[in-house]
N, C-alpha and C positions, 0 to 999 in steps of 0.2 A: 636474510632472503626480505627484501623490499616488496610489499603488496600495495599497488597501484590499485586507486578505487575511483572510479569516473562516476560521477553525479551528472546527470541528464533530466529535462523534463520529460515527461511521457504522458500520453495519453490514459486516460483513469479508465478507460474502458476497453484497451488494447487487450490480447490474449495475454501476453506476458504479464501486464499490470494484475489484469482479474487471477490470473494463477498465483501472484504473488501475495493478495491482499487474500484469498483464500486459504493459502498456507499459514501467512501469520493470523489471520480469524482463527483458524483450527488450533496453532498452539497456545493463543491467549485463552482460548476457550478451555483447553485442558488444566492450562495454570489457575485462571479465574472461574472456574465453573462456572461458563455463561456463553453465550453466541460468538464470543472474542471480537464481535466486530467494533465495541467501546462507539457504538451509534454514527460508525461512518457510513456516511452517505456520497457514491460516487460525485453527486451533483454538486455537493461541497464545494469542490474543487475545479467546476465547471464554470464559476464567476468572475469576472472581471477581479484584476488584481491576486488570484489567487494558483497555485501552482502546485502539480502533483509530481515529484521527484522521485527518479529507483536512481541506486547506487548499488 
């Protein structure tokens, strides 16, 4: 079976992005007994020469 993965820039504040970030943070929080955010702030990727990519 061949799995095709597509990666593309995405608005970090879109509904899909916010959902994915929430799910990742929840999973990481369980694994590392923290809030799971690792200090991520959406504004970090809203500056020139930065990108938020979803695959």
